[in-house]
N, C-alpha and C positions, 0 to 999 in steps of 0.2 A: 563465129558462133560456136564452133566445136570446142574452142578453148574454154568458153564460159560453161559449157555443159560438163566438160571433164573436171573443171575446177569445182563446180557445184557437187559433182559426185564425190570427188576427193574430200571436200569439206564435210560432207555427210559422214563419210567413213572415218575421218579424223575425229569428228565430234563424238561419234559412238565409241571410238577407241579410248578417247579421253574419259568419257563417262564410266566406261568399264574399268579402266585402270584406277581411277579415283575411288570407285566403289570397292575394288579389291583391296586397295591400300587401307581404306577406312575400316574394312571388315577385320583385317589381320593386325593392323597397327593402331587402331583406335582413331577417334575423331577429335581428340583434344589438341592435336597439332596437324596442320595441313600437309601430311606426308604425301598424299596423292598428288597435290599440286606441284610439290617439289620434284617428285619422281617423274611426273609428266613433262615438266619443263627441262629437266636434265636429259631425259631420254630423247625428247624432241630436238633439243639443241644439238646433241651429239649426232643424231641421224641426219639433220639438215646440213650440218657442217661436213659430215662424211660424204653425203650425197653430192653436195656442191663441189667438194674437192675432186672426187673421182669422175665427175661429169663436166667439170669446168673447162676453160680453154686449154689448160695444160694437164687435164685429167687423163686417166687411163681408160675410161669407158665413154663412148659416145652415146648420148641420149638426145633424142630429138626435142624440139621445143615443147610439144604437147606433153611429153613424158615428164620433163622438168617442171612444167607448170602444174601438172596433175599431182606430182609428189610434193613439191616444195611450197606451192601456194595453196593447193587444195588440201591434201591429206595432212601435211604438217602445219599448215595454217589453221585448219580446223582442230588439230590435235592440241596445239599450243601456240599462243601468240609470241611467247618469249623466244621461241626458236627463230622466228623471222627477225626479231630484234637483234639477236646475237649474230645472225648472218650479216645483217646490215652494218653492225658495229665492226665486224671483222673486215668487211669490204672497205669501209671508210677508213679504218685504221691502216690498211695496206696502202690505200691511195695517199694518205698523209704520212706514210712511212713511220707510223707510231706502233710500238709493240702492243700486241693484243694479249691481255692477261689470260692465263690458262690455255694459251694456244699450243705451247710446246708439247705437253702430254698428248693432246688430241692429234697433233700433226705426227707424232711418233707412231701412234696407233694406225693412222691413215697410211703412213709410209710402209709400215709393216704389212698391212692388208694389201696394199698395192703391189708390193714385192711378191707376196704369196700368189696374187692373181697372175702376175707376169710369169711366174714359174709354172702355173697350171696351164696357161695358154701358149707357152713358148713351144715352137715346133722347129726342129732342125731340118731345113730343106736340102742342105748339102748340094747345092747347085753350083756349077762352074761359072766363073765370071772373069772375063779377060780384063787386062789392065786398061785398055782403051775402051771406054763405054760411053753411053749417052744417058743423060739425066732428063727424064720427062716430068714436067710439072703441069698439073691440071688444077685450075682455080675454079671452084664452084661454091654454091651456097649450101648451108647445112640442111635446109628444107627441100633441096632439089630431090626429085624422085625418079626412079626408073622401074617400071612395072610394079608400082605400089610399094617399093622398098627404097630406103635411102640410096641416093645415087653413089655416094662415096663407098657404101658397102658393096653395091653391084660392081663398081670398078675394081675394088680390091679382090673380090671373089673371082672376077674375070681374069685378073692378073695371075692369081694363084692357079686357076684352071689352065692357063696357057704356060705355066711353069716359068714365069719371070723370076728374076733373082730375089725380088722383095718389093714391098710397097709400104709406104708410111703415110698416114693421114694426120695433118697438122691443123689445129683449130686456132684461128686468130681472134683476139678480143675486139678488133675493130677493122673495118675496111669498106671499100665501095668498088663497084665495077662499072660495067657498060651503062647501067641505068642511072648511075651517080647517086643512088640511094645509099645513105650511110647506115651500116649495120654495126651495132656496138653492144657491149655488155652493160646492162643497167640493172640496178637492184630490183626494181619492180617488174620490168618486162622479162627478165631472166633469159637473156641470150636469144633474141629473136633473129633467126636465120643468120647465124654468124658465118663469116667466110671460112672456107676450108681449102687447104692445099694438099694435093696428093702427089707424092714424089715417088718415082719408080726409076731404078737404075738397071740397065741391061745393055746388051749389044744393040747396035743401030738397027740391025735386021729385025730383031725381036720387038724393039720399040715401035718401029714402023708398022709391023704386023698387028701389034696391039692397038695402036691408034686407029687403024682401019676397022678392027673388030668392035671397038666401043663407039664408033661414030653414030650408030643407030640409037644408042641410049642417051647421047649427049644433047642437052638443050642449050641454054645460054651458058657459055664457059670461055675461059681463056686457056689455051694449051700451048706450051712452049717446050723446046728441047735445047739442050746444050751439051757439048762434048766435055767429058770429065775423065780424070785419071783415078782409077781405083787403087788405093793403097793397101787396104785390108778388107777381106770379106769373111765374116764369121771369125774364127780363131786363126785363120791362115793369112799370111801376107801374100799379096798378089804380085807376082814377078812379071 
């Protein structure tokens, strides 16, 4: 029910934004040509493409299901219908391995913005890591929560708090777990509870202590460990 409410609110905001943008374009550029409609469609298509890229399964930013539905179906769906069509065409083109016209300039901009974002959030932890280490993998769902915040975020923050060597969150486009419910990326549903994998590498002692520390926040999950050899950590080769 909450999804319908947020989509309705987003649609109202998008519709008002489209009306305002079209009015401004008509006032300054005249009404003899539909400049407002063209501007709205171009801007909406760019925003939905950019947002879908940075929050997709291989994106740089994690957005929960409600946020993606609010922005992509609600706001941008109300702002322009052409933006949704362009996203669907892009997804279908990728699945059929066909080129999408006009994709290269947009992807270049997206990559540039993503690299800039990485530079802003990059932090040098400069922690020591021995060659013999343990890889911890935690399999959860994107919608899993811990104290009203995303579970993956709580786990990564806890790992940082305990000064572990590093943590990476990976989002998968498809998967199923203990319940055998298939979670997949669909054009209309927009990534309903996609599977996530959190990978953490550190010493066996630190990994065991971390697993004990997060036990209270874990619900349904799969947790595995395996021994690994660390070749390089940061800019230094591990001997």
